[in-house]
C-alpha positions, 0 to 999 in steps of 0.5 A: 486207277488200279482199283477200277478192276479190283475185287470188292474184298480189296475195296473193303481192305482199302477202308479197313487200312484207313481205320485208325484202330486197325492201323494201331493194332496191326502196326503193334502186331507186325512191328515197326519195320515195314518189310512184309512179314510172314502172316501172323495170326490175328489177335482180334479176328472177330473185330477185324475179320482177318486171319492175319494182320495185313500191313496197313501201309500196303494198298491194293494191288500190293495188299493180300488181306485174308478175310475170314469165311464168316466175313467173306462169303465166297470161300470154298471149303476143301479137304486135302488128301494124299494122292499118287495120281495126276489130277492133283493140286500143287501149291507150288504151281501158283506160288507167286499168287498165293498167301497161305495162313495156318491159323489157330483154328487148325485150318489152312486159309489160302488166298489166291490173288493177282492184286485185283482178282481174288479166290479164297479157299479154306483147307478144313482137313489135311494140308496143301503145304506139303506137296501135291494133293487131291482136293475134295470140295465141300458144297452144301445148301443152296445159296451157299453152294452157289457161292462156293460153286462160283469160287470153284469155277474160278479156281478151275479156270485159273488152274486150266489156263494159268490166269484169272478168267475175266468173265468170272471176275467181272469189273464191279459196276460201282467201282468208280463210285467207290473210288470217289468215296475213298478219295473223298474220305482221304480229302476230308481226313486232311481237312478239305471242305466240301467245295474242295472235294467237289472241285477236285473230284467232280467239277472245276465249277466248284471253284467259282463264286457262289457255286452252291447257288449256281450249281445246286446239282453239283452241291447235291452230288458232293453232299451225297459223296461225302455222306457216302464216304463217311458211312463207309468209313463208319463200318459201312464198308463191311457190306462190300464183303456180304 
């Protein structure tokens, strides 16, 4: 299960790409071809929460959705300034992990992602696209500073070791449940009944006669699972980013 170790922002992406309206809008913006196109400014950023349309046919770990800072709270603001020193940030060093969107707001929006772990940075002044620069970090407030500080710690660990730090990117405790909800949503979308969902995802006992009366706990489990899946599909997934 690739998603078992994924960041919650990628779980949110899995729900968004299943949204019919998003699929229509993204495919219209990106064109009919399914090659990965350069990042395109999102026409409806307020609705989708993205800086650029991500192809809906890409699932995690291939997808690279660049969420907006008002949607994804753990975003670090930085200023990029020219420097001749050695303590500089060079995008080329992590090019294989990077997706950079130059949006209409005048900022650069950087996603560093290996398909599972995520670091999001907004370059609010200067540019990181032109070569090595000195980074100056913007931290403010208390709760918001704590979130930004965590992103900074993740960035420093990646820069120091060349890989994401597992301790700073722990596995989501509810990942297995979220995966079951996604699978239940997919099953319901093709016409499956609660019995089918229960038999495939929970227990083969649901295949037996009178399973609802014989296995009341199983019936309750699948009802909660289906209810949760429908809630997530009905915009409940935004909670994952907040």
